[in-house]
C-alpha positions in Angstrom: 62.2 104.1 90.5 59.1 106.3 90.7 57.0 105.6 87.7 54.5 108.2 88.5 54.5 111.2 86.0 55.5 114.6 87.9 54.8 117.3 85.5 52.4 118.1 82.5 53.0 120.2 79.4 50.6 122.8 77.9 49.5 120.1 75.3 48.2 117.8 78.3 51.0 115.4 77.8 52.4 114.1 81.2 56.2 114.3 81.9 58.3 111.8 84.1 61.9 112.6 84.9 64.2 110.4 86.6 68.0 110.0 87.1 70.0 106.9 86.4 73.7 105.7 86.1 74.8 105.1 82.6 78.1 103.2 82.1 80.9 105.2 80.5 82.6 102.5 78.3 85.6 104.9 77.5 86.4 105.5 81.2 85.8 101.9 82.2 88.1 100.6 79.8 90.8 103.2 80.3 90.6 102.9 84.3 90.1 99.1 84.5 86.9 99.3 86.6 83.3 100.1 85.9 82.6 104.0 85.8 79.2 105.4 85.3 77.8 108.7 84.4 74.8 110.7 85.9 72.1 110.7 83.2 68.6 112.4 83.3 66.0 110.7 81.5 62.6 112.2 80.2 59.7 110.4 79.2 56.6 112.0 77.4 53.2 110.5 78.0 50.7 111.8 75.5 47.1 111.5 76.3 45.6 108.2 75.2 48.9 106.8 74.1 48.3 103.6 75.8 51.6 101.7 74.7 55.3 102.7 74.9 56.2 106.4 75.1 59.3 108.1 73.8 62.1 108.2 76.6 64.8 110.8 75.9 68.3 111.1 77.4 68.2 114.9 78.1 71.4 115.4 80.1 74.6 113.5 80.6 77.0 114.5 83.5 80.3 112.6 82.8 82.2 111.2 85.8 85.2 113.5 87.1 87.8 111.4 85.5 86.6 112.4 82.0 87.5 115.9 82.7 84.5 117.1 80.8 82.8 119.5 83.4 80.2 120.6 81.1 77.1 118.4 80.7 75.9 117.0 77.4 72.4 118.1 76.6 70.0 116.9 73.9 67.5 119.3 72.0 64.8 117.9 74.2 66.4 119.5 77.3 65.6 122.9 76.1 62.1 121.7 75.0 61.3 120.7 78.6 63.6 122.8 80.5 60.9 124.4 82.7 59.9 120.7 84.0 63.5 119.8 84.1 64.6 122.7 86.3 61.6 122.2 88.7 62.8 118.5 88.9 66.3 119.4 89.5 65.4 121.8 92.3 63.5 119.2 94.1 66.3 116.7 94.1 69.3 119.2 94.3 70.4 117.9 97.6 70.8 114.4 96.3 74.4 113.2 96.0 75.8 112.6 92.6 75.9 109.0 91.2 78.8 109.5 88.7 81.6 106.9 89.5 81.4 103.2 90.2 78.2 102.3 91.7 78.3 100.3 94.8 76.5 97.4 93.5 79.5 96.9 91.2 81.8 96.7 94.2 82.5 93.1 95.2 83.8 94.2 98.6 80.3 95.3 99.7 77.3 93.4 100.7 73.7 94.2 99.3 72.5 95.3 102.8 75.7 97.6 103.2 75.0 99.1 99.8 71.3 99.8 100.7 72.3 101.6 104.0 74.8 103.7 102.1 72.3 104.4 99.4 69.8 105.6 102.2 72.6 107.9 103.4 73.0 109.5 99.9 76.1 107.7 99.3 75.8 106.0 95.6 79.2 105.2 94.5 82.5 103.9 95.6 84.1 107.2 94.6 81.6 109.1 96.9 82.4 106.8 99.8 86.2 107.2 99.2 85.7 110.9 99.4 83.5 111.1 102.4 84.8 113.8 105.2 85.3 112.7 108.8 82.3 114.7 109.6 80.1 112.4 107.6 81.5 109.0 108.5 78.9 108.6 111.2 76.2 107.9 108.6 78.1 104.9 107.5 78.3 103.5 110.8 80.8 102.4 113.4 83.0 101.1 110.6 82.8 104.2 108.6 86.4 104.9 108.5 87.3 101.3 107.5 84.9 101.4 104.7 86.3 104.6 103.4 89.7 103.2 103.4 88.5 100.0 101.7 87.1 102.3 99.0 90.2 104.3 98.6 92.1 101.1 98.3 89.9 99.8 95.4 89.9 103.0 93.5 93.9 103.0 93.8 94.2 99.4 92.9 92.1 99.7 89.9 94.1 102.7 88.8 97.3 100.7 89.0 95.8 97.8 87.5 94.6 100.0 84.6 98.1 101.6 84.3 99.9 98.3 84.3 97.3 97.2 81.6 98.0 100.3 79.5 101.8 99.7 79.8 101.4 96.2 78.7 99.5 97.2 75.8 101.9 100.0 74.7 104.7 97.5 75.0 103.0 95.0 72.9 102.3 97.6 70.2 106.0 98.6 70.4 107.1 95.0 69.7 104.7 94.7 66.8 106.1 98.0 65.3 109.7 96.7 65.7 108.8 93.4 64.1 107.2 95.1 61.2 110.0 97.6 60.9 112.5 94.4 61.0 110.3 92.9 58.1 110.8 96.1 56.2 114.4 96.2 56.6 114.8 92.3 55.5 112.8 93.2 52.5 114.7 96.3 51.5 118.1 94.3 52.1 116.6 91.7 49.7 115.8 94.1 47.0 119.3 95.7 47.3 120.9 92.3 46.9 118.9 91.5 43.8 119.8 95.0 42.4 123.5 94.5 42.8 123.3 91.1 41.1 121.5 92.5 38.3 124.1 95.5 38.1 126.9 93.1 38.0 125.5 90.9 35.3 124.9 94.1 33.1 128.6 95.4 33.9 129.9 92.2 32.4 127.8 92.1 29.3 129.0 95.8 28.6 132.6 94.8 29.2 132.4 92.0 26.8 130.7 94.1 24.3 133.4 96.7 24.2 136.6 94.6 24.3 138.6 94.5 20.9 139.7 91.2 19.7 143.3 90.8 19.0 144.2 90.4 15.3 144.4 87.0 13.7 147.8 86.2 12.1 147.8 84.6 8.7 150.8 82.3 9.5 150.3 80.4 6.0 150.2 83.6 4.1 153.6 84.6 5.6 155.1 81.4 4.9 154.3 81.6 1.3 155.5 85.2 0.8 158.8 84.1 2.5 159.3 81.2 0.1 158.5 83.3 -2.8 160.9 85.9 -1.9 163.6 83.2 -1.4 162.8 81.6 -4.8 163.3 85.1 -6.4 166.5 85.7 -4.9 167.9 82.4 -6.1 167.0 83.0 -9.7 168.6 86.4 -9.4 171.8 84.8 -8.1 171.6 82.1 -11.0 171.2 84.8 -13.5 174.1 86.9 -12.1 176.4 83.7 -12.2 175.6 83.2 -15.9 176.4 86.9 -16.7 
């Protein structure tokens, strides 16, 4: 990386601008492979600052898989737009570094990665998309390397899809288990309510049922005996008369 300041501001500060690859954590997890965005950094070196100087991420161009074509820019981009535009003009022919850097690809050696970098091929994605007319910059095995890059990206995508499906199935199983627990708890509540309802009904039935009258057997016998005795006296009197 060039550490030499390239530009100056009206207040005498020196400006250093460079591009680097910054990992896109969201896409890397989603696609199952390292994916990087193009990022432009800007360092402001004030006169006599001596120590560390502020470094700003002034622009981020997302990898194409993000489907976000517009770059994300910081307030410092507008502040130093003149210097940034001049820097972009100088490197406008450089290839994009968005995607999976060659150094993150296990298939490729360092020497091969260095050769591709010299040919302005910085990512596996760029190599996979290389047209036939430019395969010569890769070397005699250019077509083979392009096919390897395409296979790597396809495999990573398939792996990401399988991982995504597995995660969705696991989530679905968890939801079904949670629903089963809810159904079980609801069934237990209904059963308990039915028991309580049966008990209340029994109590109400017992409270509203009339008891049968109790016959006073002794009283009836006494009355019968008295009636018999009275009749006997009446018969005796009748015979005397």
